[in-house]
N, C-alpha and C positions, 0 to 999 in steps of 0.2 A: 363228328363233322370234319375235323382236320385231317383225319385219315382219308376220308372220302374225297375231300377237295385235293389232297396230294395224289391220290390215285388218278383223278381227272387230269391234273396238270402233267402227269407222267405220259399220258396218251396224246396230248395236244401236239407236242413236237412231231410225233409220228404222223399225224394227220397232215400237218403242214409239209413234212417230207414227201408225202404221197402226192401232193399237188404238184411239186416240182418234178418228181420222178415219172409220173404217168405221161407227160407230153414230150418226153426226151426224144430226139435231141434239140428240138426247136425251143423248148421251154414253155412255160405257161402263158396263155393268151390273157387278155384283159380281165376276164371273168375269173381266171385262176389267181391272178395278182390281187383281185378284190377279195377273194375267198381267204387268201393268205393274211391279208390285212386283218380281216374280221377275226380269223383264228388267232392271230398275234394278240389282238386286243382282248379277246376272251381269255387267253393264257395269262396276260398281264393282270387281268381282274381276278382270275382265280389265285394267282399267287399273292396279290394284295389281300384277298379274303383269308388266306392261310396266314399271312403275316399278322393281320389284325385280329383274327379269330372271329370274323363275321361271315355272313352269306350262308346260303343254303346250297348243299351239294346237288348236282344234277342227277346223280346216281342215287337210287334209293337202296339198292342192295348190291353187294359184290358177290358174284357167282364163284364160290370157292371150289367147285367141282371141275373148273377148268385148269388145264395144265398151265404152269407159270409161263408168262410171256404171250399168252394168246388172248385175243378179244373175241367176245361172243358176237357172232354175226347174225344180221337179220335173215330170216328165210328168204331164199331167192338171190342173196348177195353172191355175185361171182367174184372170185379172186383173180386178178390179172397176173 
């Protein structure tokens, strides 16, 4: 459980960074700011679960066939 929760926590900052990067140079709108707030709360919750050894991982399995440093994307997802 702890390994899976740590894996989740490692990708959360990347998701937050994408919210700020995509609308450059103007920056995120109100919806983006709200999304960042929710993501930051989720990251804090995940870190709290890791520290206390509680909670359930969001991920059920980790795909070890992917190269290091990549995320498995959903079909139809376009990278910008």
